[in-house]
C-alpha positions, 0 to 999 in steps of 0.5 A: 581226456574225459570232459566231466565235471568230476575232472574239471573239479579235480583240475580246479583243486589242483589250481586252488591248492597252488594258490593256497600255498602261495598264499601260505608261503607269502604269509608264513614262509612255509606250507605243507610238504606233501601238498608242495610235492603233489603241486611240483609232481604234477608238473613232470606228469605230461601224458597222464592216462587221467586227470586224478593221475597228473596228482596222483592219489586222491588224498593228495589233493585233499588241501585244494579240494578243501580249499576249493569248497571253503573259498568259492562257497563262502570267501569270508577270510581275507586269505580266501580273497587272496586265494580266489584272486591267485586262482583266477589270475592263474586261470586268465594268465594259462589263457593268454599262455595258450595264444603263446604256442612258441612260449609253451614250446619253451616251457615243456622243453625246459621242464622235460630238462628239469625231469633229471633234476626232480629224480635225482634230488626229489620234488621238494629239493632246492635246486628243482624249485630254483629251476622251476622258478627260472622257467616261470620268470623266463616266461610266464613273467613277461607278459604284461599282466602278472601275478601280484602276490601279496604278504609278508614282506620279509617272508617274501624276501627270502630267495628260497620262498620266492622261488616256491612261490614262483614253482607253485604258480608254474604248477598252478598254470599245469593245472589250469592247462588240465582244467582247458583240456577237461572242458573247463571254461571261466564262464562255467565257474558262475554256471556251474558253481553249485556242480562243482562244490557238490562234486568237490565236497564229495571228493574231499570227504573220499579223499579223507577217508582215503587218509585213514583206511 
């Protein structure tokens, strides 16, 4: 895996796409199916040839790239603040996970077990969603520092929504792992902020053009 701003930006877009979808489900109870599927599918890309291969095509990361630019560059809306908080929390939680190889092994093993469900039912099926949510609950939710999701209580009380939120947080962790593997570090979010935004803007434009080609 190369250690370039390009690949780090793709991985960060994966984190921000998962965070944005968590925010949408928590408030509205829904999100774009295609963006959700990209996040969930990334969990099963365990031996990718490139950073982009984790997500598929560049157009599959359109929402994450646009969110990354908007949130990091502006932070004007309440939803931007929430998405940034989720994204940073995901990165912090992944840093704690790296110190627990035993838990990493459990997560990897259970994701591999879930692969059959994904192939049989598809990436958006409720069976897979519940399976992935249980992985998150049994592992990452046991850390003292947890990701606190806020939103519409009526939406969060719906079992399917809660499961999709947990599955997306797990997918966000996967992208945070990729970000670290490509050389991403938390201090770079401050020092390399302009480079990341510039790269994300360029990639977002390319992704948008790909949709209409």
